[in-house]
C-alpha positions in Angstrom: 91.7 92.7 115.2 93.1 89.5 113.6 94.4 89.6 110.1 91.5 87.3 109.0 89.1 89.9 110.3 90.9 92.7 108.5 90.5 90.8 105.2 86.8 90.3 105.9 86.5 94.1 106.3 88.5 94.6 103.1 86.2 92.4 101.2 83.2 94.2 102.6 84.6 97.6 101.6 84.7 99.0 105.1 86.5 102.3 105.3 86.8 102.7 109.0 90.2 102.7 110.7 91.8 99.2 111.0 93.8 98.5 114.1 96.7 96.1 114.3 95.9 92.5 113.5 97.6 89.5 115.1 99.7 86.9 113.3 98.8 83.2 114.0 101.1 81.2 116.4 102.7 79.4 113.4 103.7 82.8 111.9 105.5 84.1 115.0 108.7 82.3 114.3 109.0 84.1 111.0 110.1 87.7 110.4 107.5 90.0 111.9 106.2 92.6 109.5 104.1 95.7 110.2 102.2 97.5 107.4 101.5 101.0 108.7 99.5 103.1 106.2 97.8 106.5 105.9 95.0 106.8 103.3 92.5 109.5 102.4 89.1 108.8 100.8 87.0 111.5 99.2 87.7 113.6 96.1 90.9 112.5 94.5 92.9 113.3 91.4 91.9 111.1 88.4 93.7 111.5 85.0 93.6 115.3 85.2 90.1 115.5 86.7 88.5 114.4 90.0 86.9 111.3 91.2 85.2 110.6 94.5 86.6 107.5 96.3 84.8 105.7 99.2 88.1 103.9 99.9 91.4 105.8 99.4 94.0 104.5 96.9 96.6 103.7 99.5 94.1 101.7 101.5 93.2 99.7 98.4 96.9 99.0 98.0 97.4 98.1 101.7 94.5 95.6 101.4 96.2 93.9 98.4 99.5 93.6 100.2 98.0 92.3 103.4 95.9 89.7 101.5 99.2 88.2 100.2 101.6 88.8 103.1 101.8 87.5 106.7 101.8 90.9 108.4 100.1 93.0 111.0 98.3 96.1 109.8 97.8 99.6 111.4 95.9 102.4 109.7 97.2 105.8 110.7 94.3 108.2 111.4 94.7 112.0 111.9 93.1 113.7 114.9 92.1 116.5 112.5 90.8 114.5 109.6 91.7 115.8 106.1 88.9 117.3 104.1 87.0 115.2 101.5 87.4 118.1 99.1 90.5 117.7 96.9 91.6 121.4 96.7 91.1 121.9 100.5 93.4 119.0 101.2 96.0 120.4 98.7 95.9 123.7 100.5 96.2 122.1 104.0 99.1 119.9 102.8 101.0 122.9 101.4 100.6 124.7 104.8 101.8 121.6 106.7 104.9 121.2 104.4 105.8 124.9 104.6 105.6 124.9 108.4 107.2 121.5 108.8 104.1 120.5 110.8 103.5 117.2 112.7 99.8 116.5 112.4 98.6 114.6 115.5 97.7 110.9 115.2 94.4 109.8 116.7 95.5 106.1 117.2 99.3 106.1 117.9 101.1 102.8 118.3 102.8 102.3 121.7 105.8 100.5 120.1 107.2 98.9 116.9 109.9 97.0 118.8 108.4 93.6 118.0 108.7 94.1 114.2 111.7 93.4 112.0 110.3 94.9 108.8 108.1 98.0 108.5 106.1 98.9 105.3 105.3 102.6 105.3 102.4 103.2 102.9 100.9 106.6 102.0 100.0 108.8 99.1 102.5 111.2 97.6 101.4 114.8 98.1 103.5 117.5 96.5 106.4 115.1 95.9 106.6 113.7 99.4 104.5 111.7 101.9 101.9 113.6 103.9 103.5 115.2 107.0 101.5 112.8 109.3 103.9 110.1 108.1 106.7 112.1 109.6 104.8 112.3 112.9 104.5 108.5 112.9 108.1 107.7 112.1 109.5 110.2 114.6 107.5 108.5 117.4 109.4 105.2 117.0 112.9 103.7 117.1 113.7 102.1 113.8 117.2 100.8 114.8 118.0 97.5 113.0 114.8 97.4 111.1 114.1 97.3 107.3 111.8 99.9 106.0 110.0 99.6 102.6 108.3 102.8 101.3 105.0 102.1 99.6 103.2 104.9 97.7 100.3 105.8 95.5 100.9 108.8 93.3 99.7 111.0 90.4 103.1 112.0 88.9 105.9 111.6 91.5 106.4 107.8 92.0 108.1 107.3 95.4 108.7 111.0 95.6 111.2 111.8 98.3 110.2 109.0 100.6 113.5 107.0 100.2 115.6 110.0 101.3 113.1 111.2 103.9 112.8 107.8 105.6 116.6 107.3 105.5 116.8 110.5 107.5 113.9 110.1 109.9 113.9 106.3 110.4 117.3 106.5 112.1 119.2 103.2 112.2 116.9 101.5 109.6 117.9 100.1 106.3 115.7 101.3 103.4 114.5 98.5 101.2 113.0 98.4 97.8 109.9 100.6 97.5 106.7 100.1 95.7 105.0 103.0 93.8 101.6 102.6 92.1 99.8 105.2 90.1 96.6 106.2 92.0 94.3 105.7 89.0 95.7 102.2 88.5 95.7 101.0 92.1 92.7 98.8 91.8 94.3 96.7 89.0 97.8 96.6 90.5 97.8 92.9 91.4 100.7 92.1 89.1 102.8 95.0 90.4 102.2 94.0 94.0 103.1 90.3 93.3 106.3 91.3 91.5 107.4 93.6 94.3 106.7 91.0 97.0 108.8 88.5 95.1 111.7 91.0 94.5 111.9 92.1 98.1 111.8 88.5 99.5 108.9 89.5 101.8 106.8 86.5 101.0 109.4 84.0 102.2 110.5 86.1 105.2 113.8 87.0 103.7 113.3 90.8 103.3 116.1 92.3 101.3 117.4 95.9 101.0 118.1 97.8 97.8 117.3 96.7 94.2 
């Protein structure tokens, strides 16, 4: 699905999985960027309470980024989808972390070889990215690539993603991450714009570190 089509879906509020979109011919000479994200709709934490979301916070953030950036987009879907109920998801995530699980991906990518920069976007659950993100990164060779962690969170910011991706994305350089509080995602335009400028992603000169 082309990037333009992805944006039309975003504006329409579609929550189905979004496959990779293709850059236009004029973009192919520039740095190729992949935005791979996992997001969960349903009952979410909201300022100490709960709020039902038809579109998960990380998907909202992914749409903001892709609307501004020449990139290809892949939504990571679990074979065994996570419950809409918040507490049930918390309990499942605890089990997966404790057992170092690798939840199966319903729509795996064959390769990331064509990309120079990878944005890995997810919520933060119990201080780290959901274990399905580990499934994704362990399936690919990140040698020579730049990885930027992108997270939505309740209390933990980027959590352990910088250290986790440094270990699991072997051969990659870890770039500046973006962390947005879940409750504030839908008004995070300025944060996204500032991050894109700081990282150099908008002009194709992705940089590592702060």
